[in-house]
C-alpha positions as CSV (number, residue, x, y, z in Angstrom):
1,M,0.0,0.0,0.0
2,L,1.3,3.5,-0.8
3,G,1.4,6.0,1.9
4,C,2.2,7.0,5.5
5,A,2.4,10.3,7.3
6,A,5.1,12.6,6.0
7,S,6.6,15.4,8.1
8,A,7.4,18.8,6.8
9,L,10.4,18.8,9.2
10,A,13.9,17.5,8.7
11,V,13.6,17.4,4.9
12,S,16.8,17.4,2.9
13,L,17.2,18.7,-0.6
14,P,20.0,17.1,-2.7
15,A,22.9,19.6,-3.1
16,V,22.7,21.3,-6.6
17,P,25.8,23.0,-8.0
18,A,25.5,26.8,-8.1
19,D,25.8,26.8,-11.9
20,A,22.9,24.3,-12.5
21,S,20.2,27.0,-12.4
22,P,17.4,25.0,-10.8
23,R,13.9,26.5,-11.0
24,F,11.9,26.2,-7.8
25,Y,8.1,26.0,-7.9
26,A,5.5,25.4,-5.2
27,R,6.4,22.5,-2.8
28,A,4.1,19.6,-3.4
29,R,3.9,16.4,-1.2
30,L,3.6,13.3,-3.2
31,V,0.5,11.3,-2.2
32,D,-1.1,8.0,-3.3
33,P,-4.5,7.9,-5.1
34,G,-6.2,7.8,-1.7
35,G,-4.6,11.0,-0.6
36,R,-2.2,9.3,1.9
37,P,1.4,10.7,1.9
38,L,3.6,8.5,-0.2
39,E,6.5,6.6,1.4
40,G,9.6,6.0,-0.7
41,R,9.7,2.4,0.4
42,A,6.3,1.9,-1.1
43,L,7.5,2.5,-4.6
44,A,8.0,-0.8,-6.4
45,A,11.3,-0.9,-8.2
46,N,11.4,-0.7,-12.0
47,R,7.7,0.3,-12.3
48,N,6.3,3.4,-14.0
49,F,4.6,5.9,-11.7
50,I,3.0,9.2,-12.9
51,F,2.3,12.5,-11.2
52,H,1.8,16.0,-12.4
53,Y,4.1,18.9,-11.6
54,P,4.7,21.9,-11.6
55,F,1.5,22.4,-13.5
56,A,-1.8,20.4,-13.5
57,G,-1.2,19.5,-17.2
58,T,2.5,18.5,-17.1
59,P,3.0,14.8,-16.4
60,C,6.2,13.4,-14.7
61,F,7.7,10.0,-14.2
62,L,8.5,8.9,-10.6
63,L,10.8,5.9,-10.7
64,N,12.5,3.7,-8.1
65,L,15.5,2.3,-10.1
66,G,16.2,-0.3,-7.5
67,R,19.9,0.8,-7.2
68,P,21.7,3.8,-5.9
69,T,22.4,6.7,-8.3
70,K,25.1,9.3,-8.2
71,P,25.3,12.9,-9.5
72,S,25.7,12.9,-13.3
73,A,28.4,14.2,-15.4
74,Q,27.8,17.6,-17.0
75,L,24.7,17.7,-19.1
76,K,23.6,20.3,-21.7
77,T,20.3,21.7,-22.8
78,A,19.5,22.2,-26.4
79,D,20.7,25.8,-26.1
80,E,24.0,24.6,-24.7
81,Q,23.4,25.5,-21.0
82,S,25.4,23.2,-18.8
83,Y,24.1,21.7,-15.5
84,Q,24.7,18.7,-13.3
85,W,21.9,16.4,-12.0
86,P,22.3,15.8,-8.2
87,G,21.3,12.1,-8.2
88,G,18.5,10.2,-6.7
89,V,16.8,10.5,-3.3
90,G,15.4,8.1,-0.8
91,A,17.0,5.7,1.7
92,D,19.0,4.1,-1.2
93,H,19.3,7.2,-3.4
94,S,17.4,5.2,-6.0
95,I,14.3,7.4,-6.5
96,V,14.3,9.8,-9.4
97,A,11.7,12.0,-11.2
98,Y,11.6,13.5,-14.7
99,S,9.3,15.4,-16.9
100,A,7.3,12.8,-19.0
101,I,7.3,15.1,-22.0
102,C,9.7,13.8,-24.7
103,A,12.3,16.4,-25.6
104,H,12.0,15.6,-29.3
105,R,8.3,15.8,-30.4
106,L,6.8,16.5,-26.9
107,T,5.1,13.1,-26.8
108,Y,3.6,12.5,-23.4
109,P,1.3,10.0,-21.5
110,T,-2.4,10.7,-21.8
111,R,-5.3,8.9,-20.1
112,E,-5.9,7.0,-23.4
113,I,-2.4,6.0,-24.4
114,S,1.3,6.3,-23.6
115,F,4.0,6.1,-26.2
116,I,6.7,6.9,-23.6
117,S,7.6,4.9,-20.5
118,Y,10.5,3.4,-18.5
119,R,11.7,0.0,-19.7
120,D,13.7,-2.2,-17.4
121,E,14.5,-4.7,-20.3
122,K,15.5,-4.2,-23.9
123,S,12.6,-3.6,-26.2
124,A,12.2,-4.1,-29.9
125,G,14.6,-1.9,-31.9
126,S,16.6,-1.0,-28.8
127,R,20.0,-2.2,-27.6
128,F,19.5,-0.5,-24.2
129,A,17.7,-1.6,-21.0
130,H,16.7,0.5,-18.0
131,V,15.8,3.5,-20.2
132,I,12.9,5.8,-20.7
133,H,11.9,5.0,-24.3
134,C,9.7,7.1,-26.5
135,C,8.1,5.2,-29.4
136,S,7.4,8.3,-31.5
137,E,10.9,8.5,-32.9
138,H,12.8,6.1,-30.5
139,S,14.4,8.7,-28.3
140,Q,15.8,7.0,-25.2
141,Y,17.0,8.5,-21.9
142,D,19.0,7.1,-19.0
143,P,17.2,8.0,-15.8
144,A,20.2,6.9,-13.7
145,E,22.3,9.6,-15.3
146,G,20.1,12.7,-15.2
147,G,17.9,11.7,-18.1
148,R,20.7,12.0,-20.7
149,V,20.0,11.0,-24.3
150,V,21.5,7.6,-25.1
151,A,19.7,7.0,-28.5
152,G,17.4,8.7,-30.9
153,P,16.9,12.3,-32.1
154,A,16.1,14.1,-28.8
155,P,18.2,17.3,-28.6
156,Q,18.6,17.3,-24.8
157,P,18.0,15.3,-21.7
158,L,14.5,15.0,-20.1
159,A,14.0,17.9,-17.6
160,A,14.6,16.5,-14.1
161,I,12.1,17.1,-11.3
162,L,13.9,18.0,-8.1
163,L,12.7,16.0,-5.1
164,E,13.0,16.6,-1.4
165,Y,13.2,13.6,0.8
166,D,12.3,13.4,4.5
167,P,14.4,10.5,6.0
168,E,12.3,10.4,9.2
169,S,9.0,9.8,7.5
170,D,10.3,8.4,4.1
171,G,8.2,11.2,2.5
172,L,8.8,12.8,-0.9
173,Y,8.1,16.3,-2.1
174,A,8.4,17.9,-5.6
175,V,10.0,21.3,-5.4
176,G,11.3,22.3,-8.8
177,T,12.9,21.4,-12.1
178,L,16.4,21.2,-13.5
179,G,17.5,21.1,-17.2
180,G,15.7,22.1,-20.3
181,E,12.0,22.9,-19.6
182,L,9.7,22.6,-22.6
183,F,6.5,23.6,-20.9
184,N,5.7,26.7,-23.1
185,E,6.2,24.6,-26.2
186,F,4.1,21.8,-24.7
187,F,1.2,24.1,-23.8
188,S,1.3,25.7,-27.2
189,K,1.3,22.4,-29.1
190,Y,-1.5,20.7,-27.1
191,E,-3.5,23.7,-26.0
192,F,-6.9,22.5,-27.1
193,R,-6.4,18.9,-25.9
194,L,-5.0,20.0,-22.6
195,A,-7.9,22.4,-22.1
196,L,-10.4,19.6,-22.6
197,D,-8.4,17.1,-20.4
198,H,-8.0,19.5,-17.5
199,S,-11.2,21.6,-17.7
200,G,-9.3,24.7,-18.8
201,H,-6.8,24.5,-15.8
202,A,-3.8,22.8,-17.4
203,R,-1.6,25.7,-16.5
204,A,-2.7,25.8,-12.9
205,A,0.2,25.5,-10.5
206,V,0.4,22.3,-8.5
207,E,0.5,23.3,-4.8
208,G,0.3,21.3,-1.6
209,R,0.2,17.8,-3.0
210,S,0.4,15.8,-6.2
211,I,-1.2,12.4,-6.7
212,V,1.0,9.5,-7.8
213,S,-0.5,6.7,-9.8
214,E,0.9,3.7,-11.6
215,L,1.1,4.2,-15.3
216,T,-1.0,1.0,-15.8
217,E,-3.8,2.6,-13.8
218,Y,-3.4,6.1,-15.2
219,C,-3.7,5.3,-18.9
220,R,-5.7,2.7,-20.8
221,Q,-2.9,1.5,-23.2
222,Q,0.9,1.5,-23.2
223,V,2.6,1.2,-26.5
224,K,5.7,-1.1,-26.3
225,C,7.9,-0.6,-29.3
């Protein structure tokens, strides 16, 4: 079962280098579909979880990679801005989060279908395992190394979602982003659809909490290419 009480005290934010230019948004506690605060230990390893942040219409992946992660090497956005991803959080530093908007054609998971997801095994047409794979043009990203591009035409890594972790309660909070945001392009491309899907509130800021669901429960069909 997901969830246990999460304290707002004694939270730790992974150190981010001064030149990384993180963008901080409203702090949102991650909760399960029943509204209970999410515990890091409740996240099954190598499964796709979805939440929305920093806006109601912008989906994100939450992943427990099942192994510790370390800060990445220098990464670059499409406009050549350098930054370093600070690594995973949680008791084992294995929990990571990324924007679920592909950096190439802005493909994203919807309630009906998802062409992008984390794969723990090699899939058709891929020589990589343990990647986030987008079937639109086969862009692939390594979530253990800051979402860097390992295959396909994507021009930059996935934007990382910065997480706070409370070691006392095992609680998780989304607090900002790092890397190349594509939110303006995303809202422009899918304006009509997002307005319908989110009752005109796709650009509303996520504040206070964000619901985490398994991708299998969130959307009706996952395309596995």
